[in-house]
C-alpha positions as CSV (number, residue, x, y, z in Angstrom):
1,M,0.4,0.5,0.1
2,F,1.4,3.2,-0.7
3,S,0.2,6.6,1.2
4,L,1.1,10.0,1.3
5,L,2.2,11.1,4.5
6,L,0.9,14.4,4.7
7,P,2.0,17.3,5.7
8,H,5.7,16.1,4.6
9,P,7.3,15.4,1.4
10,A,7.3,12.0,1.7
11,A,5.4,9.0,1.0
12,L,5.1,5.4,3.0
13,V,5.2,1.3,1.1
14,K,3.5,-0.4,3.4
15,S,2.8,-4.3,3.3
16,E,2.3,-7.2,6.0
17,K,6.1,-7.4,6.7
18,N,7.7,-4.1,6.2
19,S,7.1,-0.2,6.2
20,T,9.7,1.6,3.9
21,L,9.9,5.0,4.3
22,L,10.2,7.2,0.8
23,I,11.7,10.8,0.0
24,A,13.4,12.0,-2.6
25,D,15.7,15.1,-3.8
26,P,18.1,16.0,-0.6
27,H,20.2,18.0,-2.3
28,I,22.5,18.0,0.5
29,G,25.0,20.9,-0.1
30,W,22.6,23.6,-2.3
31,E,24.0,26.3,-0.3
32,M,27.7,25.9,-0.8
33,E,26.5,27.0,-4.4
34,L,25.3,30.2,-2.9
35,Q,28.2,30.9,-1.2
36,E,30.2,31.0,-4.0
37,K,27.8,33.9,-6.2
38,G,28.5,35.4,-2.7
39,I,25.3,34.5,-0.8
40,H,25.9,33.4,2.5
41,V,23.3,31.4,3.7
42,P,24.1,28.4,6.9
43,S,24.0,25.2,6.0
44,Q,20.2,23.6,5.9
45,T,22.0,19.8,6.7
46,D,20.6,19.7,10.0
47,K,17.1,20.5,9.6
48,L,16.7,18.5,6.6
49,L,18.1,16.2,9.5
50,I,15.4,16.8,12.2
51,K,13.0,16.9,9.9
52,L,13.6,13.4,8.3
53,T,14.4,12.3,11.9
54,A,10.8,13.7,13.2
55,I,9.3,11.3,10.3
56,L,10.8,8.8,11.1
57,A,10.1,8.6,14.8
58,E,6.3,9.6,14.2
59,Y,5.9,6.2,11.5
60,K,8.6,3.9,12.7
61,P,8.9,2.0,9.3
62,D,11.6,-0.4,8.6
63,G,14.0,0.4,5.9
64,L,14.2,4.6,4.0
65,V,14.7,5.0,0.3
66,V,15.9,8.5,-0.6
67,L,14.8,8.7,-5.1
68,G,17.7,10.7,-5.9
69,D,20.1,13.7,-5.7
70,V,21.2,13.4,-2.2
71,K,24.4,15.9,-2.8
72,Y,23.6,19.0,-5.0
73,T,26.9,19.1,-7.3
74,V,26.5,16.9,-10.3
75,V,29.8,15.8,-11.2
76,S,32.3,16.1,-7.7
77,S,31.7,16.6,-4.4
78,E,32.5,19.7,-3.0
79,M,34.2,19.9,0.6
80,G,31.1,20.6,2.7
81,E,29.7,17.6,1.0
82,W,32.5,14.9,2.4
83,R,31.4,16.7,6.1
84,D,27.5,16.7,5.3
85,I,26.5,13.5,4.0
86,P,28.6,11.1,6.0
87,D,27.9,12.1,9.4
88,F,23.7,12.5,7.9
89,F,23.3,9.2,7.3
90,K,25.4,8.0,10.5
91,K,22.8,9.9,12.3
92,I,20.1,8.4,10.4
93,Q,21.2,4.7,10.7
94,S,20.5,5.5,14.6
95,H,16.7,5.9,13.6
96,V,16.2,3.4,10.8
97,G,17.5,-0.1,9.4
98,D,18.2,-0.6,6.3
99,I,19.1,2.4,3.9
100,A,19.1,3.0,-0.1
101,I,20.0,5.0,-2.6
102,V,18.4,5.0,-6.3
103,R,21.6,7.3,-7.6
104,G,20.1,10.3,-9.4
105,N,21.4,12.4,-11.9
106,H,23.4,15.0,-8.6
107,D,25.2,11.5,-7.6
108,A,28.0,11.2,-10.2
109,N,30.7,9.7,-6.9
110,L,28.6,9.4,-4.7
111,E,30.0,6.3,-3.5
112,P,33.0,7.5,-1.1
113,L,30.8,9.3,0.9
114,L,28.4,6.9,1.7
115,P,28.3,5.1,5.5
116,E,28.6,1.9,5.0
117,N,25.6,-0.8,4.6
118,V,24.2,2.5,2.6
119,K,23.4,0.8,-0.5
120,L,23.3,2.4,-3.6
121,L,20.5,1.5,-6.3
122,P,20.7,1.9,-10.3
123,A,18.7,5.3,-11.8
124,T,17.0,2.5,-13.3
125,G,15.0,2.0,-10.3
126,A,13.8,-0.6,-8.1
127,V,10.2,-2.2,-6.8
128,I,9.0,-1.9,-3.2
129,G,5.9,-4.2,-2.6
130,D,4.0,-3.0,-5.3
131,V,5.8,0.6,-6.2
132,G,8.2,0.5,-8.7
133,V,11.1,4.0,-7.8
134,F,12.8,5.7,-10.2
135,H,14.6,9.3,-9.8
136,G,13.4,10.3,-13.5
137,H,16.0,11.3,-15.3
138,K,16.4,8.4,-17.4
139,W,13.9,5.6,-18.0
140,P,13.4,2.8,-15.6
141,S,13.7,-0.8,-16.3
142,P,10.7,-2.5,-17.4
143,A,10.7,-4.3,-14.3
144,V,8.6,-1.3,-12.4
145,L,5.7,-2.0,-14.5
146,G,4.9,-4.9,-12.9
147,C,3.8,-2.3,-9.6
148,K,0.6,-0.7,-9.7
149,T,2.2,3.0,-8.6
150,L,5.0,4.2,-9.7
151,V,7.1,6.9,-7.8
152,M,9.7,9.3,-9.0
153,G,11.9,13.0,-8.0
154,H,14.0,15.1,-9.9
155,L,11.2,17.8,-11.3
156,H,10.2,19.2,-7.9
157,P,7.0,20.5,-8.9
158,V,6.4,23.4,-7.5
159,V,2.9,25.8,-8.2
160,I,3.1,29.9,-8.6
161,F,0.5,31.6,-6.9
162,R,-0.6,35.2,-7.8
163,D,-2.6,38.2,-6.1
164,P,-4.5,41.2,-8.2
165,T,-0.9,43.6,-7.0
166,G,0.8,41.6,-8.7
167,C,2.5,39.6,-5.2
168,K,3.4,36.1,-6.1
169,M,4.0,32.9,-3.5
170,T,5.2,29.2,-4.8
171,R,4.1,26.1,-2.7
172,Q,5.1,22.9,-3.0
173,V,3.0,20.1,-4.9
174,W,3.2,16.2,-5.1
175,M,1.4,15.2,-9.0
176,R,-0.4,12.3,-9.5
177,A,-1.3,11.2,-13.2
178,N,-2.9,8.5,-15.2
179,L,-0.5,6.7,-17.4
180,D,-0.9,4.3,-21.0
181,S,1.3,1.3,-19.3
182,E,1.4,-0.6,-22.7
183,A,2.9,2.6,-24.2
184,L,5.3,2.7,-21.4
185,A,6.3,-0.6,-21.6
186,K,7.4,-0.7,-25.6
187,T,8.9,2.3,-25.4
188,L,11.3,0.9,-22.3
189,L,11.6,-2.4,-24.4
190,Q,12.9,-0.9,-27.4
191,K,15.3,1.7,-24.9
192,S,16.3,-1.7,-22.9
193,N,17.5,-3.6,-26.9
194,I,14.6,-6.0,-25.9
195,K,12.2,-7.2,-29.2
196,I,9.1,-7.5,-28.6
197,V,7.7,-10.9,-29.0
198,G,3.9,-11.5,-30.0
199,S,2.4,-8.2,-27.7
200,V,4.2,-6.0,-25.7
201,E,2.7,-8.2,-22.5
202,E,3.7,-11.3,-23.2
203,T,7.4,-10.2,-23.6
204,L,7.5,-8.3,-20.5
205,Q,6.1,-12.4,-19.3
206,K,9.1,-13.9,-20.9
207,N,11.7,-11.0,-20.0
208,F,10.7,-10.1,-16.8
209,G,7.9,-12.2,-15.3
210,I,5.8,-9.8,-14.4
211,K,2.4,-8.7,-16.1
212,L,1.2,-5.3,-16.9
213,R,-0.1,-3.4,-14.2
214,A,1.1,0.0,-13.8
215,S,-1.3,2.7,-14.1
216,E,-0.9,5.3,-12.3
217,L,2.6,8.2,-11.8
218,Y,3.4,9.7,-8.4
219,I,6.4,13.2,-8.5
220,M,7.1,13.8,-5.4
221,P,8.0,17.2,-3.9
222,S,12.0,17.9,-3.1
223,F,12.4,17.1,0.4
224,N,14.8,19.9,1.1
225,D,11.6,22.7,1.4
226,F,15.0,26.2,0.9
227,L,15.5,24.7,-2.9
228,G,12.6,26.0,-4.7
229,G,11.7,23.7,-8.0
230,R,9.6,23.9,-10.8
231,P,6.7,26.0,-11.9
232,I,4.7,24.5,-13.4
233,N,1.2,26.3,-13.8
234,E,2.9,29.2,-15.6
235,S,0.5,30.4,-18.6
236,K,3.1,29.9,-21.2
237,P,2.7,28.1,-24.8
238,K,2.5,24.5,-24.2
239,R,5.7,23.4,-26.0
240,E,7.8,25.9,-23.5
241,I,6.0,24.3,-20.5
242,D,6.9,21.2,-21.3
243,A,10.2,21.5,-22.6
244,E,11.3,24.2,-19.6
245,A,9.2,22.2,-16.1
246,L,8.5,18.3,-17.5
247,I,11.5,17.6,-17.8
248,G,12.3,13.6,-17.5
249,P,12.0,11.5,-20.6
250,V,9.1,9.3,-18.9
251,L,7.5,13.2,-18.5
252,R,8.2,14.0,-22.1
253,S,6.7,11.0,-23.2
254,E,3.4,10.3,-24.3
255,A,2.4,7.6,-21.9
256,V,2.2,9.7,-19.2
257,D,-1.5,12.2,-18.8
258,V,0.9,15.5,-17.6
259,D,-2.3,17.7,-18.5
260,N,-4.9,15.8,-16.4
261,S,-2.4,14.9,-13.5
262,E,-3.9,16.2,-9.9
263,L,-2.1,18.4,-7.9
264,Y,-2.3,18.7,-4.0
265,L,-1.1,21.1,-1.7
266,L,2.0,19.3,0.9
267,D,-1.4,19.5,3.5
268,G,-3.5,17.7,1.2
269,I,-5.7,20.1,-0.5
270,Y,-6.8,19.8,-3.8
271,L,-5.7,22.9,-5.9
272,G,-7.1,20.6,-9.8
273,T,-5.7,19.2,-12.8
274,L,-2.8,20.6,-14.0
275,D,-4.9,21.8,-17.4
276,N,-6.9,23.6,-15.3
277,L,-4.2,25.5,-13.1
278,R,-2.2,26.6,-16.5
279,K,-5.6,28.7,-17.4
280,L,-6.1,30.3,-14.3
281,S,-2.5,31.7,-14.2
């Protein structure tokens, strides 16, 4: 069972035997880039740690999975990341048994920064119970399509609200979209260089031993709310919005009904569909 842990930017995957907490995009060390530009802000790592340990204490999951982008730097690692990331996960290990990280596009050279027993999973994702998880910057493995629910990060979705005076504010949101599982499966099999023999479902069964079940995609807000995000309801021409905001191959594919995706604030308030919000912007 998959559930949003409102009002937190976190979710829980629960089965009869265990439960796993999901978060995405903590981007530890983001403030260091600001410092290089002359904008000095204190480290936000302690705030992230306090927020995460509070959620772990409340829900007591058996495991934690981070859906990518633990780091902020893309290729190298800053000095502060060498200090903050190992310390962050060592402290988290005292609150939860198993920790795994799905590699994101910011997570190159992450291995040396991780304490022992923190697992690093491929960017193509993993299956947790009945939920398929991946970061979102690459195509996921076809294996996740055996799960009813898919969950990704990477986008950092936010919406912008404006008042009549022109003042604006941004708020993080959850996105939930329906998906065409057969269309997505066909694309993923082709990207994996797997020839479709017979039907798409037969090919999935033969190569992965799974039945095609995926029907919905959730996009998680960034766990680091200091980071901001991508305004997905900007009233721009549709082609511009898709190119700028809908990053990641799965979202740009025709398999996901992005326009009719449902948007929810972190407190659970339903904002309507993305298409309707764009019309109001």
